[in-house]
Backbone as JSON, one array per atom type, in Angstrom:
{
  "sequence": "MLICYENADLYLKLKDLGAFALTIFSFIVGNIFYAIYRILIYSTLIIRLKDKLFKDQRYYSRTYFKAKLGCSSTSEANNFYYFIKSQRTLKALTRESSSVHLMYMTSIILFFYSVLNLFQYKFNVAILFSSLSVILGIAAFYTDRFIEKFDYVQIKNIPETELLELWGEFKRH",
  "N": [[57.34, 26.66, 5.6], [57.11, 28.48, 7.66], [54.53, 27.99, 8.58], [54.79, 25.4, 9.51], [56.43, 25.9, 11.65], [54.7, 27.01, 13.5], [52.81, 25.01, 13.74], [53.09, 22.07, 15.06], [52.05, 19.5, 14.65], [51.52, 19.4, 11.89], [54.1, 19.66, 10.95], [55.22, 17.24, 11.82], [53.72, 15.42, 10.29], [54.49, 16.16, 7.68], [57.17, 15.59, 7.89], [57.14, 12.85, 8.05], [56.61, 12.14, 5.44], [58.98, 12.02, 4.09], [62.18, 12.99, 2.72], [62.46, 13.15, -0.11], [59.79, 13.14, -1.13], [58.83, 15.4, 0.17], [60.44, 17.35, -0.98], [59.64, 17.22, -3.7], [56.93, 17.92, -3.36], [57.29, 20.53, -2.4], [58.45, 21.77, -4.65], [56.31, 21.6, -6.47], [54.25, 23.1, -5.17], [55.64, 25.52, -4.95], [56.04, 26.21, -7.66], [53.4, 26.54, -8.52], [52.64, 28.68, -6.87], [54.46, 30.62, -7.82], [53.63, 30.9, -10.5], [51.05, 31.93, -10.17], [51.69, 34.26, -8.8], [53.28, 35.65, -10.78], [51.43, 36.04, -12.87], [49.02, 37.13, -11.74], [49.76, 38.93, -9.69], [52.36, 40.25, -10.11], [52.32, 40.96, -12.9], [49.91, 42.36, -13.13], [49.41, 44.06, -10.86], [51.92, 45.05, -9.69], [53.55, 45.93, -11.86], [51.86, 47.88, -12.97], [51.7, 49.64, -10.8], [54.38, 50.48, -10.61], [54.54, 51.76, -13.07], [52.72, 53.86, -12.7], [53.95, 55.29, -10.6], [56.65, 55.79, -11.4], [56.84, 56.02, -14.17], [58.64, 55.03, -16.07], [58.41, 52.7, -17.78], [56.2, 53.47, -19.26], [57.26, 55.76, -20.48], [59.32, 54.76, -22.2], [57.84, 52.97, -23.7], [55.62, 54.37, -24.81], [56.58, 56.87, -25.6], [59.44, 56.98, -26.34], [59.98, 54.63, -28.06], [57.76, 54.83, -29.78], [58.1, 57.37, -30.9], [60.63, 57.15, -32.09], [60.35, 54.9, -33.74], [57.76, 54.58, -34.59], [55.89, 52.86, -33.38], [52.82, 51.11, -33.17], [51.27, 50.65, -30.94], [51.2, 50.58, -27.33], [51.51, 48.03, -26.36], [52.82, 46.75, -28.49], [55.21, 48.19, -28.42], [56.16, 47.44, -25.89], [56.56, 44.7, -26.36], [58.57, 44.89, -28.26], [60.6, 45.97, -26.7], [61.21, 43.74, -25.05], [62.06, 42.03, -27.04], [64.37, 43.34, -27.94], [65.94, 43.06, -25.66], [66.33, 40.3, -25.71], [67.59, 39.83, -28.19], [69.78, 41.54, -28.43], [72.39, 41.2, -26.62], [72.12, 42.44, -23.71], [73.87, 43.87, -20.97], [73.3, 41.96, -18.31], [71.53, 41.91, -15.21], [71.34, 39.44, -13.76], [71.37, 37.94, -11.31], [70.32, 39.83, -9.53], [67.87, 40.25, -10.77], [66.46, 37.83, -10.45], [66.39, 37.74, -7.71], [64.7, 39.81, -7.1], [62.09, 38.86, -7.63], [62.01, 36.79, -5.8], [62.15, 38.27, -3.43], [59.75, 39.76, -3.62], [57.85, 37.64, -3.55], [58.41, 36.47, -1.06], [57.77, 38.6, 0.59], [55.0, 38.7, 0.16], [54.22, 36.2, 1.21], [55.0, 36.55, 3.89], [53.26, 38.62, 4.56], [50.71, 37.36, 4.41], [51.14, 35.49, 6.39], [51.37, 37.13, 8.61], [48.76, 38.11, 8.75], [47.42, 35.75, 9.33], [48.44, 35.34, 11.91], [47.33, 37.52, 13.18], [44.64, 36.78, 13.31], [44.92, 34.76, 15.09], [45.39, 36.07, 17.38], [48.01, 36.8, 17.98], [49.64, 39.26, 18.32], [52.21, 40.49, 18.52], [53.86, 38.84, 16.95], [52.52, 39.1, 14.53], [52.91, 41.84, 13.99], [55.69, 41.86, 13.73], [56.09, 40.2, 11.44], [54.59, 41.62, 9.58], [56.03, 43.99, 9.42], [58.47, 43.02, 8.4], [57.51, 42.12, 5.96], [56.73, 44.51, 4.68], [59.22, 45.84, 4.52], [60.72, 44.06, 2.88], [59.09, 44.13, 0.6], [59.31, 46.82, -0.24], [62.08, 46.93, -0.7], [62.27, 45.1, -2.8], [60.73, 46.42, -4.74], [62.22, 48.79, -5.27], [64.65, 47.68, -6.1], [63.81, 46.36, -8.38], [63.08, 48.58, -9.93], [65.62, 49.78, -10.24], [66.91, 47.86, -11.84], [65.33, 47.98, -14.17], [65.85, 50.64, -14.97], [68.55, 50.41, -15.53], [68.48, 48.68, -17.75], [67.03, 50.33, -19.56], [68.77, 52.5, -19.94], [70.82, 51.24, -21.31], [69.45, 50.51, -23.65], [68.78, 53.0, -24.67], [71.26, 53.83, -25.45], [71.75, 52.46, -27.76], [72.7, 52.76, -31.08], [70.85, 54.68, -33.49], [70.58, 53.64, -36.09], [71.07, 50.9, -35.72], [68.99, 50.34, -33.99], [66.82, 50.72, -35.72], [67.31, 48.61, -37.48], [66.91, 46.42, -35.76], [64.23, 46.84, -35.23], [63.1, 46.38, -37.77], [63.71, 43.65, -38.02], [62.23, 42.67, -35.87], [59.61, 43.28, -36.74], [59.44, 41.56, -38.92], [59.13, 39.11, -37.73]],
  "CA": [[58.15, 26.47, 6.79], [56.57, 29.29, 8.75], [53.34, 27.32, 9.12], [55.28, 24.26, 10.29], [56.97, 26.45, 12.89], [53.58, 27.22, 14.41], [51.96, 23.83, 13.83], [53.97, 20.91, 15.25], [51.42, 18.32, 14.05], [51.76, 19.47, 10.45], [55.53, 19.4, 10.76], [55.45, 15.8, 11.98], [53.13, 14.75, 9.13], [55.35, 16.42, 6.54], [58.44, 14.91, 8.14], [56.89, 11.44, 7.76], [56.58, 11.93, 4.0], [60.34, 11.77, 3.61], [62.85, 14.14, 2.08], [62.17, 13.2, -1.55], [58.39, 13.54, -1.33], [58.72, 16.79, 0.63], [61.09, 18.18, -2.0], [58.74, 17.26, -4.85], [55.78, 18.71, -2.94], [57.72, 21.93, -2.33], [58.6, 22.27, -6.02], [54.98, 21.75, -7.06], [53.6, 24.25, -4.53], [56.41, 26.7, -5.32], [55.75, 26.55, -9.07], [52.04, 27.06, -8.58], [52.66, 30.02, -6.27], [55.18, 31.52, -8.71], [52.78, 31.18, -11.66], [49.98, 32.83, -9.72], [52.34, 35.54, -8.5], [53.67, 36.34, -12.0], [50.27, 36.41, -13.69], [48.03, 37.95, -11.04], [50.29, 39.99, -8.83], [53.41, 41.05, -10.73], [51.93, 41.52, -14.19], [48.77, 43.28, -13.06], [49.51, 45.08, -9.81], [53.24, 45.66, -9.47], [53.97, 46.68, -13.06], [51.02, 49.09, -13.07], [52.1, 50.54, -9.73], [55.65, 51.09, -11.02], [54.24, 52.65, -14.17], [52.08, 55.07, -12.15], [54.87, 56.05, -9.75], [57.92, 56.19, -12.01], [56.59, 56.32, -15.58], [59.72, 54.58, -16.95], [57.89, 51.81, -18.81], [55.33, 54.29, -20.12], [58.11, 56.65, -21.28], [59.96, 54.04, -23.28], [56.86, 52.33, -24.56], [54.77, 55.3, -25.55], [57.28, 58.04, -26.12], [60.71, 56.71, -27.01], [59.84, 53.71, -29.19], [56.78, 55.33, -30.74], [58.68, 58.5, -31.61], [61.76, 56.7, -32.91], [60.05, 53.82, -34.67], [56.37, 54.58, -35.02], [55.13, 51.73, -32.84], [51.4, 51.39, -33.27], [50.61, 50.53, -29.64], [52.08, 50.38, -26.18], [51.77, 46.6, -26.31], [53.85, 46.47, -29.48], [56.45, 48.77, -27.91], [56.64, 46.57, -24.81], [57.08, 43.48, -26.98], [59.84, 45.23, -28.89], [61.55, 46.11, -25.59], [61.66, 42.39, -24.67], [62.78, 41.52, -28.21], [65.71, 43.93, -27.89], [66.67, 42.42, -24.55], [66.72, 38.93, -26.07], [68.43, 39.84, -29.39], [71.0, 42.31, -28.21], [72.78, 40.77, -25.3], [72.36, 43.56, -22.81], [74.5, 43.45, -19.72], [72.17, 41.56, -17.46], [71.66, 41.85, -13.76], [70.58, 38.2, -13.57], [71.21, 37.61, -9.88], [69.39, 40.8, -8.95], [66.54, 40.06, -11.36], [65.78, 36.7, -9.81], [66.18, 38.06, -6.29], [63.53, 40.7, -7.02], [60.87, 38.05, -7.52], [62.08, 36.08, -4.52], [61.78, 39.23, -2.39], [58.31, 40.03, -3.73], [57.08, 36.49, -3.09], [58.61, 36.34, 0.38], [56.98, 39.67, 1.19], [53.6, 38.27, 0.11], [54.06, 35.11, 2.19], [55.07, 37.15, 5.24], [52.03, 39.37, 4.78], [49.64, 36.41, 4.73], [51.45, 34.88, 7.68], [51.04, 38.12, 9.65], [47.3, 38.12, 8.85], [47.09, 34.52, 10.07], [48.76, 35.57, 13.32], [46.34, 38.46, 13.71], [43.44, 36.0, 13.63], [45.24, 33.93, 16.25], [45.65, 37.02, 18.46], [49.45, 36.87, 18.26], [49.87, 40.58, 17.74], [53.64, 40.77, 18.38], [54.35, 38.1, 15.78], [51.89, 39.73, 13.36], [53.61, 43.11, 13.74], [57.03, 41.53, 13.25], [56.05, 39.73, 10.07], [54.09, 42.73, 8.74], [57.17, 44.89, 9.22], [59.39, 42.37, 7.47], [56.84, 42.1, 4.67], [56.82, 45.86, 4.09], [60.63, 46.11, 4.21], [61.09, 43.28, 1.7], [58.33, 44.64, -0.54], [59.93, 48.08, -0.68], [63.39, 46.6, -1.26], [62.03, 44.48, -4.11], [60.22, 47.45, -5.64], [63.3, 49.68, -5.7], [65.61, 46.88, -6.86], [63.15, 46.19, -9.67], [63.21, 49.86, -10.63], [67.03, 49.94, -10.59], [67.2, 46.96, -12.96], [64.69, 48.55, -15.36], [66.6, 51.83, -15.4], [69.8, 49.91, -16.11], [68.13, 48.2, -19.09], [66.63, 51.45, -20.4], [69.96, 53.27, -20.29], [71.51, 50.48, -22.36], [68.66, 50.59, -24.88], [68.9, 54.37, -25.17], [72.6, 53.98, -26.03], [71.84, 51.75, -29.03], [72.65, 53.71, -32.2], [69.54, 54.7, -34.14], [70.58, 52.73, -37.25], [70.93, 49.54, -35.19], [67.63, 50.25, -33.45], [65.94, 50.54, -36.87], [67.52, 47.23, -37.97], [66.23, 45.54, -34.81], [62.8, 47.07, -35.45], [62.76, 45.64, -38.98], [63.75, 42.21, -37.69], [61.06, 42.43, -34.98], [58.4, 43.34, -37.57], [59.41, 40.37, -39.77], [58.76, 37.92, -36.95]],
  "C": [[57.59, 27.26, 7.97], [55.37, 28.62, 9.4], [53.76, 26.12, 9.95], [55.86, 24.72, 11.63], [55.87, 26.59, 13.94], [52.78, 25.95, 14.67], [52.82, 22.57, 13.87], [53.38, 19.66, 14.61], [51.67, 18.28, 12.54], [53.21, 19.15, 10.14], [55.81, 17.9, 10.84], [54.88, 15.02, 10.8], [54.0, 14.94, 7.89], [56.68, 15.7, 6.67], [58.31, 13.42, 7.8], [56.87, 11.15, 6.26], [57.96, 11.56, 3.45], [60.87, 12.95, 2.83], [62.49, 14.25, 0.6], [60.76, 13.7, -1.81], [58.19, 14.99, -0.92], [59.33, 17.76, -0.38], [60.19, 18.33, -3.23], [57.51, 18.12, -4.54], [56.12, 20.2, -2.91], [57.88, 22.54, -3.72], [57.24, 22.52, -6.66], [54.28, 22.98, -6.49], [54.31, 25.54, -4.92], [56.13, 27.15, -6.75], [54.35, 27.11, -9.23], [51.99, 28.48, -8.02], [53.35, 31.02, -7.19], [54.33, 31.89, -9.92], [51.67, 32.15, -11.3], [50.55, 34.22, -9.45], [52.65, 36.31, -9.78], [52.48, 36.85, -12.8], [49.37, 37.41, -12.97], [48.62, 39.13, -10.28], [51.31, 40.86, -9.56], [52.91, 41.74, -12.0], [50.78, 42.51, -14.1], [48.98, 44.39, -12.04], [50.85, 45.8, -9.78], [53.69, 46.48, -10.66], [53.15, 47.96, -13.2], [51.39, 50.11, -12.0], [53.41, 51.23, -10.08], [55.41, 52.09, -12.14], [53.61, 53.95, -13.68], [53.09, 55.93, -11.4], [56.07, 56.6, -10.51], [57.82, 56.54, -13.48], [57.71, 55.89, -16.52], [59.2, 53.73, -18.1], [57.03, 52.61, -19.79], [56.18, 55.18, -21.02], [58.7, 55.9, -22.47], [58.96, 53.41, -24.23], [56.13, 53.34, -25.43], [55.55, 56.4, -26.22], [58.49, 57.65, -26.97], [60.55, 55.83, -28.24], [58.83, 54.2, -30.22], [57.37, 56.48, -31.55], [59.79, 58.05, -32.55], [61.35, 55.76, -34.03], [58.63, 53.81, -35.21], [55.59, 53.36, -34.56], [53.65, 52.09, -32.84], [50.67, 51.31, -31.93], [51.64, 50.35, -28.54], [52.45, 48.91, -26.06], [52.88, 46.21, -27.29], [55.2, 47.01, -29.01], [57.03, 47.92, -26.78], [57.22, 45.28, -25.36], [58.42, 43.72, -27.66], [60.93, 45.38, -27.83], [62.1, 44.74, -25.2], [62.42, 41.73, -25.81], [64.21, 42.05, -28.2], [66.54, 43.25, -26.81], [67.14, 41.02, -24.92], [67.71, 38.9, -27.24], [69.78, 40.49, -29.16], [71.43, 42.04, -26.78], [73.12, 41.98, -24.43], [73.07, 43.02, -21.57], [73.37, 43.18, -18.73], [72.53, 41.62, -15.98], [70.89, 40.61, -13.29], [70.33, 37.89, -12.11], [70.2, 38.55, -9.23], [67.99, 40.62, -9.49], [65.79, 38.93, -10.69], [65.52, 37.0, -8.34], [65.0, 39.0, -6.09], [62.27, 39.88, -6.82], [60.86, 37.24, -6.23], [61.69, 37.02, -3.38], [60.29, 39.56, -2.42], [57.5, 38.87, -3.15], [57.22, 36.28, -1.59], [57.81, 37.41, 1.12], [55.5, 39.29, 1.24], [53.33, 37.17, 1.14], [54.08, 35.66, 3.61], [53.81, 37.94, 5.56], [50.89, 38.43, 5.17], [49.88, 35.73, 6.08], [51.13, 35.86, 8.82], [49.53, 38.22, 9.83], [46.83, 36.89, 9.62], [47.34, 34.7, 11.56], [47.82, 36.59, 13.96], [45.07, 37.72, 14.13], [43.66, 35.07, 14.82], [45.61, 34.77, 17.48], [47.12, 37.03, 18.91], [49.95, 38.17, 17.64], [51.35, 40.9, 17.57], [54.23, 40.09, 17.15], [53.79, 38.72, 14.51], [52.59, 41.04, 13.0], [55.01, 42.85, 13.17], [56.99, 41.12, 11.78], [55.46, 40.77, 9.12], [55.23, 43.68, 8.42], [58.16, 44.3, 8.23], [58.81, 42.34, 6.06], [56.97, 43.44, 3.96], [58.26, 46.17, 3.68], [61.06, 45.35, 2.96], [60.36, 43.76, 0.45], [58.93, 45.91, -1.11], [61.29, 47.82, -1.31], [63.24, 45.98, -2.65], [61.61, 45.52, -5.13], [61.35, 48.34, -6.16], [64.41, 48.94, -6.44], [65.09, 46.65, -8.27], [63.3, 47.45, -10.52], [64.64, 50.1, -11.09], [67.38, 49.09, -11.8], [66.58, 47.51, -14.25], [65.44, 49.77, -15.87], [67.9, 51.43, -16.07], [69.56, 49.44, -17.54], [67.81, 49.37, -20.03], [67.81, 52.3, -20.83], [70.72, 52.56, -21.4], [70.77, 50.58, -23.69], [68.79, 51.98, -25.49], [70.25, 54.6, -25.85], [72.78, 53.19, -27.33], [71.76, 52.78, -30.15], [71.33, 53.57, -32.97], [69.47, 53.75, -35.34], [70.4, 51.28, -36.79], [69.53, 49.32, -34.62], [66.62, 50.02, -34.59], [66.09, 49.14, -37.47], [66.8, 46.24, -37.07], [64.72, 45.64, -34.98], [62.32, 46.3, -36.68], [62.73, 44.14, -38.74], [62.56, 41.82, -36.82], [59.78, 42.37, -35.81], [58.29, 42.11, -38.49], [58.95, 39.12, -39.03], [57.33, 37.99, -36.62]]
}
């Protein structure tokens, strides 16, 4: 939409496609962008950055689960964490969880749009969208952290006997 705002010709061409075709096109582009975002950006950059800054994931993966259960690797501990979340219906922050990824992706789009405006010598617009990108990125980062802490507190409150039962079930799968 932002590109159409700047490029009237593109807007007219997309408008001629019709609402149905435009909707299908948007879903396809959105799914591709989301897949790239989850694999390349979230899983590699954002999770590692959160791990470096806050050490929550590292604590539960390497320390808590390894000490309590004898996990053989951080990868196994992380997989067990997701197993617990799926098996033991933790109180979920579903709306906030999905909004985190929407905020991250919007921040990325705004960043690229601000770079595009820099190349077009539209410095005021570039500064505006850069600022919005940073604000949304920070909001997403701290919301993401809040959700993880919420999950970890719930996991820590699981009685040790139940945790061992879940571990046994995880190992059987």
